C-alpha angles and dihedrals in degrees: 000000000000129000136187105210122196127184105227140186087206140353140177142183125210128194110193101319097332126098104224096180140004136171140180118211112008145070132318108209121193102195127200125187121209128209108270096025117138140191087274090067091044092054092044093051093044090053094043096049097042089051098047109126098222102127120092123252125209090283090056092247121136094249107125131082131218088261091052094053097041092240131156134233128231110201122196124182110237116179090172089076084081094052112132111212097173095107127046124333102288115079118238116223097191091123094055115099118252112266098256092050093042093050092053092050093043087056092044089055092050093048092049090054092046090050087063088058095252116140110241130197122184148196120233117271117245097004134110106264136186110217123195129179145158107228109218112217089350095270117169125162136176113221123186133186095217 
């Protein structure tokens, strides 16, 4: 699994004219699932991301986690994170997990984060979404399970 993690002061996802998820302070997570990933990777990534110490403490050092600051997570499925642009001009998505497998692991990731007591909002799997956010910092990281 691969995630692009952004520290945000706010974020939202819209599908057609409906807001499917929105948060204030927290993390925007664009989540890609690779062929061969399992629930083990989903749990690992959920634990890793929710525990990242990327929020500032009183000394303005990145020393606090999402759990520490009482933030929320907005998770959006993003199969294009496994787009291979090495040949030609059209990305190949051969490494992305098939939709049924990816949906199950996307949901496993969300449930693992919720189990930690972190509020989670989401996009809608396999739909066209409009994502908006205000990156705080900016802080953007790429986190992988392998």
